[in-house]
Kinemage of the C-alpha trace (Angstrom):
@kinemage 1
@onewidth
@group {chain A} dominant
@subgroup {mainchain}
@vectorlist {calphas} color= white
{ca unk a 1} P 6.595 35.550 -7.831
{ca unk a 2} L 10.237 34.570 -7.366
{ca unk a 3} L 10.286 36.186 -3.924
{ca unk a 4} L 7.264 34.147 -2.823
{ca unk a 5} L 8.724 30.945 -4.292
{ca unk a 6} L 11.912 31.520 -2.339
{ca unk a 7} L 9.885 32.034 0.816
{ca unk a 8} L 7.569 29.036 0.531
{ca unk a 9} L 9.625 26.373 -1.234
{ca unk a 10} L 9.649 23.223 0.973
{ca unk a 11} L 13.440 22.994 0.806
{ca unk a 12} L 13.647 25.963 3.171
{ca unk a 13} L 11.030 24.582 5.548
{ca unk a 14} L 12.573 23.909 8.958
{ca unk a 15} L 10.087 21.187 9.886
{ca unk a 16} L 10.602 19.373 6.609
{ca unk a 17} L 14.377 19.506 6.961
{ca unk a 18} L 14.103 18.028 10.446
{ca unk a 19} L 12.726 14.805 8.915
{ca unk a 20} L 16.308 13.811 8.166
{ca unk a 21} L 16.368 12.244 11.640
{ca unk a 22} L 14.331 9.338 10.225
{ca unk a 23} L 17.476 7.874 8.652
{ca unk a 24} L 19.375 8.074 11.955
{ca unk a 25} L 22.635 8.752 10.139
{ca unk a 26} L 25.035 11.497 11.072
{ca unk a 27} L 25.953 13.355 14.238
{ca unk a 28} L 23.752 12.104 17.126
{ca unk a 29} L 23.575 15.627 18.532
{ca unk a 30} L 22.147 16.918 15.246
{ca unk a 31} L 19.722 14.010 15.012
{ca unk a 32} L 18.514 14.677 18.526
{ca unk a 33} L 17.999 18.349 17.748
{ca unk a 34} L 16.009 17.500 14.607
{ca unk a 35} L 13.798 15.072 16.501
{ca unk a 36} L 13.244 17.612 19.268
{ca unk a 37} L 12.216 20.239 16.705
{ca unk a 38} L 9.752 17.900 15.032
{ca unk a 39} L 8.317 16.729 18.351
{ca unk a 40} L 7.940 20.305 19.565
{ca unk a 41} L 6.080 21.219 16.376
{ca unk a 42} L 3.469 18.470 16.749
{ca unk a 43} L 3.575 17.885 20.541
{ca unk a 44} L 3.732 14.101 20.197
{ca unk a 45} L 5.466 12.991 23.401
{ca unk a 46} L 6.976 14.569 26.475
{ca unk a 47} L 10.322 16.261 25.725
{ca unk a 48} L 11.981 14.604 28.733
{ca unk a 49} L 10.940 11.133 27.562
{ca unk a 50} L 12.324 11.872 24.110
{ca unk a 51} L 15.663 13.037 25.510
{ca unk a 52} L 15.921 10.046 27.841
{ca unk a 53} L 15.208 7.423 25.185
{ca unk a 54} L 17.412 9.095 22.578
{ca unk a 55} L 20.363 9.353 24.980
{ca unk a 56} L 20.026 5.655 25.785
{ca unk a 57} L 19.792 4.777 22.099
{ca unk a 58} L 22.868 6.844 21.267
{ca unk a 59} L 24.896 5.316 24.097
{ca unk a 60} L 23.962 1.765 23.060
{ca unk a 61} L 24.869 2.440 19.432
{ca unk a 62} L 22.479 3.653 16.743
{ca unk a 63} L 24.242 1.950 13.843
{ca unk a 64} L 23.364 -1.569 14.975
{ca unk a 65} L 19.729 -0.877 14.083
{ca unk a 66} L 20.444 0.183 10.516
{ca unk a 67} L 18.591 -1.965 7.984
{ca unk a 68} L 19.996 -0.839 4.644
{ca unk a 69} L 17.540 1.405 2.837
{ca unk a 70} L 14.522 0.008 4.682
{ca unk a 71} L 13.694 2.759 7.171
{ca unk a 72} L 10.475 1.023 8.224
{ca unk a 73} L 12.336 -2.142 9.233
{ca unk a 74} L 14.885 -0.054 11.118
{ca unk a 75} L 12.256 1.692 13.216
{ca unk a 76} L 10.456 -1.611 13.805
{ca unk a 77} L 13.673 -2.927 15.303
{ca unk a 78} L 14.087 0.179 17.442
{ca unk a 79} L 10.531 -0.143 18.715
{ca unk a 80} L 11.007 -3.838 19.528
{ca unk a 81} L 14.166 -2.919 21.453
{ca unk a 82} L 12.063 -0.830 23.855
{ca unk a 83} L 12.298 2.661 22.355
{ca unk a 84} L 8.547 2.919 21.857
{ca unk a 85} L 8.252 6.686 22.237
{ca unk a 86} L 10.979 7.415 19.731
{ca unk a 87} L 9.267 5.019 17.338
{ca unk a 88} L 5.986 6.862 17.872
{ca unk a 89} L 7.579 10.124 16.747
{ca unk a 90} L 9.070 8.360 13.727
{ca unk a 91} L 5.727 6.779 12.769
{ca unk a 92} L 4.021 10.157 12.676
{ca unk a 93} L 6.896 11.678 10.719
{ca unk a 94} L 6.606 8.898 8.142
{ca unk a 95} L 2.964 9.776 7.460
{ca unk a 96} L 3.733 13.321 6.322
{ca unk a 97} L 3.517 13.757 2.523
{ca unk a 98} L 6.746 15.524 1.613
{ca unk a 99} L 5.968 15.555 -2.111
{ca unk a 100} L 3.208 14.820 -4.611
{ca unk a 101} L 5.182 12.065 -6.348
{ca unk a 102} L 3.075 9.266 -4.817
{ca unk a 103} L -0.100 10.862 -6.137
{ca unk a 104} L 1.425 11.274 -9.590
{ca unk a 105} L 2.597 7.658 -9.589
{ca unk a 106} L -0.906 6.518 -8.644
{ca unk a 107} L -2.418 8.355 -11.612
{ca unk a 108} L 0.155 6.692 -13.862
{ca unk a 109} L -0.806 3.292 -12.442
{ca unk a 110} L -4.484 3.995 -13.130
{ca unk a 111} L -3.714 4.370 -16.833
{ca unk a 112} L -2.042 0.943 -16.784
{ca unk a 113} L -4.776 -0.781 -14.766
{ca unk a 114} L -7.711 0.807 -16.597
{ca unk a 115} L -6.864 1.263 -20.280
{ca unk a 116} L -9.469 1.694 -23.003
{ca unk a 117} L -9.996 -2.063 -23.211
{ca unk a 118} L -11.029 -2.138 -19.527
{ca unk a 119} L -13.196 0.964 -19.462
{ca unk a 120} L -16.004 -0.941 -17.699
{ca unk a 121} L -13.850 -1.616 -14.636
{ca unk a 122} L -15.727 -0.379 -11.557
{ca unk a 123} L -14.269 2.166 -9.139
{ca unk a 124} L -14.286 -0.423 -6.364
{ca unk a 125} L -12.309 -2.948 -8.420
{ca unk a 126} L -9.891 -0.261 -9.549
{ca unk a 127} L -9.299 0.800 -5.950
{ca unk a 128} L -8.615 -2.819 -4.948
{ca unk a 129} L -6.114 -3.249 -7.806
{ca unk a 130} L -4.328 -0.039 -6.824
{ca unk a 131} L -4.016 -1.149 -3.200
{ca unk a 132} L -2.598 -4.526 -4.252
{ca unk a 133} L -0.168 -2.843 -6.636
{ca unk a 134} L 1.082 -0.453 -3.952
{ca unk a 135} L 1.458 -3.201 -1.368
{ca unk a 136} L 3.532 -5.262 -3.808
{ca unk a 137} L 6.061 -2.463 -4.218
{ca unk a 138} L 7.642 -3.661 -0.978
{ca unk a 139} L 6.431 -7.273 -0.702
{ca unk a 140} L 6.722 -8.935 -4.107
{ca unk a 141} L 5.052 -12.183 -3.112
{ca unk a 142} L 2.342 -13.141 -0.660
{ca unk a 143} L 0.208 -16.183 0.003
{ca unk a 144} L -3.514 -16.129 -0.704
{ca unk a 145} L -5.494 -17.157 2.374
{ca unk a 146} L -8.345 -19.658 2.331
{ca unk a 147} L -10.683 -16.826 3.268
{ca unk a 148} L -9.745 -14.921 0.118
{ca unk a 149} L -10.203 -18.039 -2.026
{ca unk a 150} L -13.633 -18.631 -0.487
{ca unk a 151} L -14.583 -15.044 -1.215
{ca unk a 152} L -13.432 -15.407 -4.814
{ca unk a 153} L -15.526 -18.572 -5.221
{ca unk a 154} L -18.526 -16.811 -3.722
{ca unk a 155} L -18.291 -13.879 -6.127
{ca unk a 156} L -17.702 -16.181 -9.092
{ca unk a 157} L -20.764 -18.265 -8.159
{ca unk a 158} L -22.959 -15.176 -7.912
{ca unk a 159} L -21.742 -14.012 -11.301
{ca unk a 160} L -22.504 -17.408 -12.824
{ca unk a 161} L -26.020 -17.468 -11.340
{ca unk a 162} L -26.706 -13.933 -12.545
{ca unk a 163} L -25.646 -14.853 -16.097
{ca unk a 164} L -27.820 -17.965 -16.082
{ca unk a 165} L -30.869 -16.122 -14.707
{ca unk a 166} L -30.502 -13.380 -17.292
{ca unk a 167} L -30.299 -15.951 -20.093
{ca unk a 168} L -33.346 -17.892 -18.844
{ca unk a 169} L -35.429 -14.738 -18.377
{ca unk a 170} L -34.631 -13.645 -21.908
{ca unk a 171} L -35.692 -17.034 -23.253
{ca unk a 172} L -38.954 -17.040 -21.250
{ca unk a 173} L -39.876 -13.597 -22.566
{ca unk a 174} L -39.014 -14.511 -26.117
{ca unk a 175} L -36.130 -12.057 -26.358
{ca unk a 176} L -33.532 -13.156 -28.934
{ca unk a 177} L -30.223 -14.174 -27.368
{ca unk a 178} L -26.870 -14.802 -28.945
{ca unk a 179} L -25.971 -18.503 -29.226
{ca unk a 180} L -22.629 -17.746 -27.602
{ca unk a 181} L -24.271 -16.709 -24.319
{ca unk a 182} L -25.225 -20.279 -23.437
{ca unk a 183} L -21.751 -21.446 -24.381
{ca unk a 184} L -20.236 -18.722 -22.216
{ca unk a 185} L -22.220 -19.875 -19.186
{ca unk a 186} L -21.063 -23.458 -19.718
{ca unk a 187} L -17.463 -22.253 -19.998
{ca unk a 188} L -17.803 -20.363 -16.714
{ca unk a 189} L -19.152 -23.463 -14.968
{ca unk a 190} L -16.366 -25.636 -16.375
{ca unk a 191} L -13.740 -23.089 -15.335
{ca unk a 192} L -15.237 -22.913 -11.839
{ca unk a 193} L -15.073 -26.699 -11.461
{ca unk a 194} L -11.465 -26.758 -12.605
{ca unk a 195} L -10.386 -24.004 -10.215
{ca unk a 196} L -11.948 -25.849 -7.288
{ca unk a 197} L -9.483 -28.680 -7.937
{ca unk a 198} L -6.391 -26.643 -8.745
{ca unk a 199} L -4.040 -24.306 -6.906
{ca unk a 200} L -4.540 -20.647 -7.773
{ca unk a 201} L -1.499 -18.874 -9.214
{ca unk a 202} L -1.916 -15.273 -10.350
{ca unk a 203} L 0.801 -13.429 -12.283
{ca unk a 204} L 1.103 -9.781 -11.320
{ca unk a 205} L 3.062 -6.813 -12.739
{ca unk a 206} L 6.862 -6.987 -12.480
{ca unk a 207} L 6.668 -10.795 -12.582
{ca unk a 208} L 5.276 -10.889 -9.038
{ca unk a 209} L 3.312 -14.029 -8.146
{ca unk a 210} L 0.613 -14.669 -5.591
{ca unk a 211} L 0.857 -18.267 -4.464
């Protein structure tokens, strides 16, 4: 078992080690070799085009494109500077899952978003909450568009109509209903009217706010 672990552990994988070129830090000759190895493995672009663009990038100065720890912003800047083929290689390299940590983090988030008190949350709603949560890891604040507000109002109106219809059908058929149901419908209508006249502000995890 130890022999097989030593053979297949990712840390000894040549292709995985070549991904260090994404940071563009270190000896340019080594970075070029790593990018060539990765490109050869997946046949992304022509080797001559890669060499030409990388040589130009190295001669113009790689460090001026550094963007702190934000690798995505760095490669966006490189692409905007005209090194589109190098950026293409980097984009594909960034899609490779080098570990299962993201999957494990997602399962941990599910437990926070769908605890026992929210066990009726649908799969579709849970998926939407997960996507929002993952997007906000990088961008902590974003503005809600009018289209999204209109969609929210549409869904809320449908929910209100469904509650009212269910209550009226139960009354027509003589089925006992709880007195609070009618009150709940009135509360929903009052809340809907208030939200039509107010700005929406939603507080998200980590004190993030959607304006």
